[in-house]
N, C-alpha and C positions, 0 to 999 in steps of 0.2 A: 802284142808288145810293139813298142816303138823304140827303135834304136836311133840315137843322135850321135853323129860323128862330126866333131868340130876340129878343123885343122887351123892352127894358129901360126902366124909369123910375128915375131916380136920386133920392136924397134931396136935399132943398134945400141941405144942408150939403156935398154933394159938390163938390169943386173940379175945375177943368179939368185940373189936373195929375193928380189921382187917376183921372179918367176916361181920360185919355191913357195913364197907366201901366197901367191895366187892359187897354186895347186892345192896347198893345204887348206886354205879358206874354202875353196869350192868343195873339196871332199868332206868338209865338216858341216856343210849346210844340212840341217835336218830336214828330210823330205821323205815321207813314208812311201810314196809311189815311185821313187827312184829305186829300181831293183839292182842296178849294177853301175859301177863307176870305175873308170880307169883314166889315168893321166900318164902320158909317156912323152919324154923329151926325144927329139930327133937326134940323129947322129952327126948331122951337119957335114955329111960327106960331099954334098954338092951345094953350091950357092943358091940354086933355085928351089931347094927342098924347104918344106915348112919346118918350123921349129918344134912344134908339139902337137899332140892329138889328145882330145878329150872324148871318151866313149862313154855313153850313159844309156841305160835302158829304162823305159817307163812302161807302166801297165797298159796304157792306151793313149789315144789322142787327147782326151780331156786331162789326163795326168800330165802329159807333156806341156799342154797349154797352162796348166796350173803351175808347173815348174817355171815357165817363162815369166809368169806374173808374180812368183813368190818373192816377198821382200828380201829374204836372205840371199837368194840368187841374184836379185837386182843389186844388192849392196856389194857383193863380191865382184860382179861385172863392172860396176861403176868405180869402185874404190881400188880394186886390185888389177883388173884386166885392162880397162880402157886406157890407163896411163902408159901401158907398155905394148899395146896391140898395134901392129902395123897392118895386118891383114887377117881376115877371118873367112873361112869357107865352111859350109855346113851341108850335110846331107842327112835326111830323115827317111827312115823306111820301116815298114812293118815286117815282122818275122815271127 
């Protein structure tokens, strides 16, 4: 299994509605090899903390690469995330 952890910082202009729409759209992308999905908002207790985390598990490396290339995933990234993303950090690991 491959776990992807994506930390996000949103622009100051990002609205709650835009963030919620991104999370919902990402969760609804049909992809059989995605075994687990979580989206959590940060508590904003400190200014330097990230705003959200996306955690997703995939069967293996080819499944993860297929996810990255998936048209539905690409659409969510370009239409929902890119307009509100200020920073992104990712780690991928096997477990």
